[in-house]
N, C-alpha and C positions, 0 to 999 in steps of 0.2 A: 816039547818045553812048553812054546805060544798056548796050544793049548789045552795044556795045564792049568797054566797062569789063569784063563778065564774061567775054564770049569769049575776047579778046585776052591774058589771064593763062592759061585754060587751052592755047590753041596754043601759049603761049609752055612750058610745063610739059611738052607734049607734045614739041616738037621741040628742046628743051634738051640732051637727051642726045646728040642729034648734032650740037650746033654746041661740045658740050665733047669730042666724040671728035675733031671736025675740028679746034679749036686744039690740043689736044693733041700729033696728030701734025704738026700744020703747026709751032707753035713748040717741042715737045718738056716742055712745061711741063705741069704740074696747075693747073687754075683756082685752088687756093688759092695757087701759084707765080705765076700771072698776077697775081691781085690783087695779092699785097706786091710785089711787084717795080714794077706799073705804076700803081696808085692812090695818090693824095695820101695820107700820114699825116696820121691824125683820122679824123674821124668817116666819109668817104669809105672808104677803107680798111677801119678796122672794121665797118662797116656790111655791107661787100660779104663780109669773112671770117664775120662771123655768119650773113647768107643763105647762103652757100654750107654751110655746117657744118651747117645746120638741113637741107637739102633733100638731104643727104647719103644715099645708101642705105645705106653701107657699115656693116654692124652693127658691129664695132670703133668705128668715129666715133661710131654711136648711144650705145652702153655709155660711150663717153665722157662726151657731152654729158649725159648721163644723170648719170653720176658726178659730175660737175663742180659741176650744178649742186645735185646733192644737198649735197655738202661746203661750198660757200661760205656756207649759211647760218650754217654754225659755224666758219669759217675766220678767224681770226689774221691780222695783218698776215704775219706772217712766212708761215705755211703758204698762203696766198693766193698769193704768189713759187711756190711749187713747183706750181702749176696749168699755167704755161706749159712746164718741160720734160717733163712728164710729157702735154700736149700735143703738144708736137713730136715725143715718142719714136713715140706711137701714130700720129698722121698722116704723119710719114716713114717707118714700116713700111708702113702701107696703101697709101700714095701712091709709094712705092719711089724718095724722095727723098735722096740721098747726102750728108752733110753736106760732104763733102770737093771734091764738085761744086759745090755750090749753099751756100757759107759763109755765106750773108749770110738765108737763108729763115727758121733758126731762131731768129735774133735777131727779126727785123720779125714771123714770124707769134705768135711769143711774146710781144711787146707787146701785140698783139691781144687775146689770149688774157686778159693780167692785166686789161686796160683793160674786156675786156666783162662778164669775172665782176667785175670790181668794181665795175661799175655794179650787176650783182645782187646783190651782196652789199651795195651803198649801200642799193637798194630794199626790202631786209629789214630793215636795222638805220631806214631812215625812217618803216619801218609798223611797226616795233614802239614808236616813241615816239608815234607817232600813235593808237597802242590802248591808251596806256597812260592812262588817266583822272587829272584834277588831284585832289588828296587834301590836302584842309585838315589832315588828321593826319601829312601826310610833312613832317619839318622842310625836306627839300633842296627840295620845290616852294617852300615857304614862304620860303624863304629868296630864290629866285629872283624871284619877285613882288615881295618889299618892294627888291630889288636895282634889278629894274627902273623901281619909282617914284623912288628916289634918284639913276639916271641920269638920267631924264628929267626929273625934279623937283628937281635938288639944292638948290633952296633954299626948298622948300616942306616942310615936316615931315608926315608923313602921321600923322593924329590916330589911325588906328586901323584895326585888320583892317577890319573891315567900315566902310563911310565912304563916303558922296558922292562924294567926293574924287576915288575912282577914274573917276568919269564927266570928271573934268579931263583925261583922258589917254586917253580914247574909251571905256572900258568901258561896258556898257550898263546896269548899276546899281551897289549897293551893295558886291556881294560879286565879285570878276572870273571864281572859279570855274567860274561858271556857263557865262561864254563862250567855255570851254575846250571845250566837251562834245563839238564835233565834230571837232576836229582834234586832242584832248588834249594832252600836255606837250609835243609838236611846237611847238606855237601859240605856248607861252608861250618855249621855247628859241629860236626864231624870234626874238621881240621883243628878249630879251634879247640875242642876238648883235648886229641891228641897233644896240640901244644903247649897247651895251660896245665892239664891234668900229668901228663908226661913227659917236660919239656926237655929232660936230658935224652929218654930216647925217642923222641921226635926229630929232637938235634942231629943225633945218631943216623937217624934214616936219613935226614936230608942233605947231610955229609956223602951217605954212600948214593943218593940219588946224583951228586954229583961228580959220580967216578969217570976218569977221562972215557973208561972202554964199558962201564958197566952201570954208568949211568941211565938214569931216567926221568922223566918231568914228575916231579914230587906231588904238587897238587894235582896234575891229572890222574896218575896213577888212585890217590889218595881218593878223590870221587869216583873211580872205577871201583873202588873197595867200598864206598861205600852206597854202590849199586848191588854189590854181593850181600853186604850185611842187610839191607832192604829185603833182598831176593829171599835169603835165608828164613828171615822172620814171616815175611810174606806168604811162602809156598808151606812154613809150617815147619821147615827141618833145623832151625833154630828152638824149638819147643824143647830139645833133650838137654840145649846146653842152660836155657834160662829155667825151664821146670827143676831141673838138678842144682842150679845156682841160689833158687828162692830154698828148696829143700836144705843146702846145706850152710848156709847164712842163717837160716830160719828168719827169712824175709816173710812178710805177705804176701808180697806181689812183685813183679820186676816193673822196673821204671825206665824213663827215657836216658838217666846214666849209666844205668846196666846197658842198655842198647850201647854206647858212647862207649863205654869199657868195651865190648863186643868188636867195636869197628878197632879201637887199639890195638887189640890182642890180634885183628888180620890185619893190620898196617904192617905191623913191628915182625910178625910172622912173614908177611909177605915179599916182606925186605930180604930176609934173612933167606926165603925158599929161591926168591931171584939172584942173590949174589951166589949162593951154592949151583943154581943154575948154569951159572956161567955162561951166559944167553951172548950170540954175536954181536946185536945189538938192541937198539929199542924194537927193531921189526920183528923180535920173538917175542915181545909183550903180549900177544893175545895169546900164544901156546905157549909160555908161561904162567900166565891167569890162569888158562884154562885145565892145568895140571894141578895148580891151589887150589882152586874149586874143587875139583874131584876130591883130593885128600880130604878138605873140611866136611863133605857131605857124607865121603866113606866114616870119619869119624864120629859123624851126626849120628849115622846108625846104630852106634852103640849107646846102649840104655844108660850107661856111664859115665858119656864124655859130657866135660865141662872144660870149659878153655878158659883158663886162670891168667889174668892180667898181672903177672909180677913180671915185670918187661926189665930186666938186669940188662944194662949197658956196660959191657968189661972194657971197652975201650972207644972212646970219641976222635 
């Protein structure tokens, strides 16, 4: 089986040009056209378009991909929308696709371009937040931390910035800033978004974390789930979810808010998974966390998967 896994990709790469030639002659359509017309909108279509572009040997297309990759890091929303017409123009010229003969190609292909490079921009934006260290001299960072406490513990005044009270919401010590070292300000932004956008669900999860036998450290687990969401994004596993989400909601591209919503889904689902696993104590965290991660990776292998953030709290 291991040998086949090594040999089959090599064989396919060798015969792929012949398959493309045959299908082009038979259908009179380029590979990109066949994908746009035949693949389901969302992850299936975008992944195939992305793969086809990366495998292209056309110099103009290679140059296009390099230019878009360089530009997307600095692209604002309006600028990102210009990627599609630019790509359609280049590909149509190289592949000799006439707009009057194939009027739907530009729209379908352009949507994929915006979705794909929107994901790449999201990766860059999320990495910037992850790389930004928590700074206690930064008033915005401090404000976010205070707001997190107020949203989760509205009836309990915080006695001070350095306080053992932080442990009540799952930080390890008296000063929460030390717990953000791995995920930076992204970890705090995720926790704060969950507490503000889905306050009932966040309090529901916090209450579970205080269970006398099944409890866990809310904030620390939340930061671990930031790491999970970040790794799903970085490795490309999360493309399935984000590509389908863009298609389903007819968005142009994925945003930071979409990443926060994925995080909220993961936190709420992990809490459910944890309670259903009936761990002996917090020492089982790594085993349960890894099992949870596997279930999400397996789900993302299905091109139809989309994680929906309808976080229904039955009882608090």
